[in-house]
C-alpha positions in Angstrom: -25.3 -5.9 2.9 -22.4 -3.8 1.6 -22.0 -4.7 -2.2 -18.2 -4.6 -2.0 -16.0 -7.5 0.0 -13.4 -5.2 2.1 -9.9 -6.9 1.3 -7.8 -8.8 4.0 -5.0 -7.0 4.9 -1.4 -9.0 5.1 -0.2 -9.5 8.9 3.2 -8.5 9.9 3.8 -12.5 10.5 2.5 -13.0 6.5 4.8 -10.6 4.7 7.2 -13.3 3.5 5.3 -16.0 2.4 2.6 -12.8 1.0 5.6 -11.6 -0.9 7.1 -14.6 -2.2 3.7 -15.7 -3.7 3.8 -12.0 -5.7 6.9 -12.8 -6.7 6.1 -16.4 -8.1 3.0 -14.2 -10.2 5.5 -11.4 -11.0 7.7 -14.1 -12.7 4.8 -15.9 -14.6 4.0 -12.3 -16.3 7.5 -11.7 -17.0 8.1 -9.0 -14.6 11.4 -11.1 -13.8 13.5 -8.3 -12.6 10.6 -6.9 -10.5 10.4 -10.3 -8.8 13.5 -10.9 -7.8 14.1 -7.6 -6.3 11.0 -8.2 -4.3 13.0 -11.6 -3.5 15.7 -9.7 -2.5 14.2 -7.3 -0.1 12.7 -10.3 2.0 15.0 -12.6 2.2 18.8 -11.2 1.2 18.7 -7.7 2.8 19.4 -7.1 6.3 17.6 -4.5 7.7 17.8 -2.9 11.2 14.8 -2.3 12.1 11.3 -3.9 10.9 10.3 -0.3 10.0 13.1 -0.2 7.5 12.3 -3.8 6.0 8.5 -2.4 5.3 9.8 1.2 4.1 11.9 -0.5 1.5 8.8 -2.7 0.6 6.3 -0.2 0.4 9.1 2.2 -1.8 9.5 -0.8 -4.2 5.7 -1.9 -4.6 5.3 2.0 -5.0 7.4 1.6 -7.8 6.1 -1.0 -9.4 2.3 0.3 -9.3 3.1 3.5 -10.6 5.8 2.7 -13.1 4.2 -0.7 -14.8 0.9 0.1 -16.0 0.7 -2.9 -18.0 0.7 -5.2 -14.6 -2.0 -7.8 -15.1 -5.4 -6.7 -12.8 -4.9 -9.4 -10.5 -1.1 -8.4 -9.6 -1.9 -4.8 -9.9 -4.7 -5.4 -6.7 -2.3 -7.3 -5.1 0.3 -4.5 -5.1 -2.3 -2.1 -4.3 -3.4 -4.6 -1.0 0.1 -5.1 0.2 0.6 -1.2 0.3 -2.4 -0.5 2.0 -1.4 -3.3 4.6 2.0 -1.6 4.9 0.8 1.4 5.2 -1.5 -0.1 8.5 1.3 -2.0 9.9 3.3 0.9 10.4 0.6 3.8 10.7 1.9 5.7 8.1 -1.6 6.7 7.0 
């Protein structure tokens, strides 16, 4: 048995709920602007294709991961998991 459990990636239909949950965690950790940005991407921005939405989410999550090294560990892990999910869904990597 492997000592590490493989993380479960988010599926396309799960993204609105998963992003909302991440935004709430960010708000609780006082990253309100970042939480609002994610909420806006999922609920207010009109994307012409799903790939466009995923690209915008990917960019926002990568920016969050790189610019905010002070993220709580649990949130940082979630952000990286979502980046991997998008990469897998869009087959970018």
